[in-house]
TIVOTI-639708 format. One record per residue (C-alpha): residue in one letter; x, y, z. Coordinates in steps of 0.02 Angstrom, whole numbers, padded with zeros to 5 digits, always signed. Layout:
AXYZ;...
//
This chain:
M-00001-00001+00001;I+00144+00119+00036;M+00204+00107-00145;G+00029+00137-00205;I+00019+00292-00098;L+00187+00353-00161;S+00133+00326-00341;M-00033+00425-00311;L+00069+00569-00234;G+00175+00595-00385;G+00288+00447-00398;S+00194+00404-00557;C+00319+00514-00647;L+00427+00364-00630;I+00345+00198-00679;F+00432+00100-00539;P+00320+00137-00388;P+00154+00091-00471;V+00230-00070-00533;L+00299-00111-00361;A+00127-00068-00285;V+00048-00198-00405;I+00180-00332-00367;F+00173-00308-00174;G-00014-00300-00181;H-00024-00463-00268;I+00097-00544-00148;A-00007-00476+00000;V-00175-00534-00070;G-00103-00705-00108;S-00020-00724+00065;C-00189-00678+00141;K-00276-00806+00037;K-00155-00944+00085;N-00162-00898+00272;P-00332-00832+00325;L-00260-00781+00495;L-00159-00644+00414;D-00224-00469+00408;G-00187-00348+00272;K-00292-00406+00127;G-00375-00238+00117;M-00206-00148+00112;G-00157-00267-00025;I-00305-00225-00127;A-00283-00041-00100;G-00102-00058-00161;L-00166-00153-00317;V-00297-00019-00353;M-00187+00125-00331;G-00046+00046-00429;W-00160+00001-00576;L-00239+00173-00573;C-00072+00254-00589;I-00015+00138-00728;A-00175+00179-00822;G-00147+00363-00794;F+00030+00348-00860;I-00033+00263-01016;V-00162+00397-01043;L-00037+00532-01025;I+00076+00446-01152;V-00070+00431-01275;V-00125+00611-01248;Y+00055+00683-01269;G+00080+00576-01419;S-00082+00631-01500;I-00036+00816-01464;A+00136+00792-01541;A+00059+00706-01697;I-00064+00851-01717;L+00073+00983-01702;V+00185+00892-01825;K+00042+00873-01951;A-00002+01056-01929;G+00176+01103-01959;L+00202+01183-01786;S+00346+01077-01737;D+00517+01151-01703;Q+00584+01120-01877;H+00684+01265-01953;
//
């Protein structure tokens, strides 16, 4: 969950915190399924959700910036001299 919080607070500039949030979230949920006496399934799910949301947001930003760049190049507004 900590990596999920970090990625939501701006760590999504780097792709590593959200990926780690997803990995650790899956580990936590899997551990809680194997041993029902363990607490923390909710925190594992929270880490998964925040990690996947940041990854999705990162992908959306890449698509939006790519689309803007393609429109600018097509319109001739790029930095070509």
